[in-house]
ZAMARGU-4260 file (C-alpha; in steps of 0.2 Angstrom, whole numbers, plus 5000, padded with zeros to 4 digits):
<rodrens>
0) 4918/5037/5083 | 4921/5051/5072 | 4924/5050/5053 | 4941/5055/5045 | 4947/5057/5027
5) 4958/5042/5022 | 4965/5035/5007 | 4968/5016/5010 | 4977/5005/4998 | 4978/4986/5000
10) 4987/4973/4991 | 4976/4960/4981 | 4982/4947/4993 | 4975/4956/5008 | 4960/4963/4999
15) 4947/4950/5005 | 4953/4952/5023 | 4952/4971/5022 | 4935/4970/5014 | 4929/4958/5028
20) 4936/4968/5042 | 4928/4984/5035 | 4911/4976/5032 | 4910/4971/5050 | 4909/4989/5054
25) 4894/5001/5050 | 4899/5011/5034 | 4912/4998/5028 | 4902/4988/5016 | 4908/4989/4998
30) 4926/4995/5001 | 4941/4990/4991 | 4933/4986/4975 | 4943/4999/4964 | 4957/4990/4956
35) 4975/4997/4954 | 4991/4991/4945 | 5007/4998/4940 | 5002/4998/4922 | 4983/5002/4923
40) 4980/4985/4916 | 4971/4970/4924 | 4974/4960/4934 | 4973/4972/4949 | 4988/4970/4961
45) 4980/4982/4974 | 4963/4990/4978 | 4959/5007/4985 | 4946/5015/4995 | 4946/5034/4999
50) 4934/5046/5007 | 4927/5050/5024 | 4926/5034/5034 | 4924/5030/5052 | 4941/5030/5062
55) 4936/5012/5068 | 4937/5006/5050 | 4954/5014/5047 | 4960/5006/5064 | 4953/4989/5058
60) 4962/4988/5042 | 4978/4998/5046 | 4988/4982/5049 | 4983/4976/5031 | 4985/4991/5021
65) 4994/5008/5018 | 4983/5022/5025 | 4986/5040/5021 | 4978/5057/5022 | 4983/5060/5004
70) 4970/5063/4990 | 4968/5047/4980 | 4978/5053/4965 | 4993/5058/4976 | 4992/5041/4986
75) 4992/5031/4970 | 5006/5041/4962 | 5016/5039/4978 | 5014/5020/4977 | 5017/5019/4958
80) 5000/5013/4954 | 4986/5019/4943 | 4967/5014/4941 | 4964/4998/4931 | 4955/5001/4915
85) 4939/4990/4913 | 4943/4976/4901 | 4931/4974/4886
</rodrens>
């Protein structure tokens, strides 16, 4: 399969299932680890992965997540989310 650019946002409740689905496909390890929330504070309510990924991964997580071709900043803004700042 070919790689495509995708920004994928998944709810915290679906994050484990999306991580497991992605990890079962070559190139999918380590996805959905960047936390997002409406305020930028923890706990994360959503997780994001963005970049060039195999179409197979997009297909595997599409029912669990919001998939777009937007750059990550635009996708986060459209969803009303911001990157969570690390806690001290």
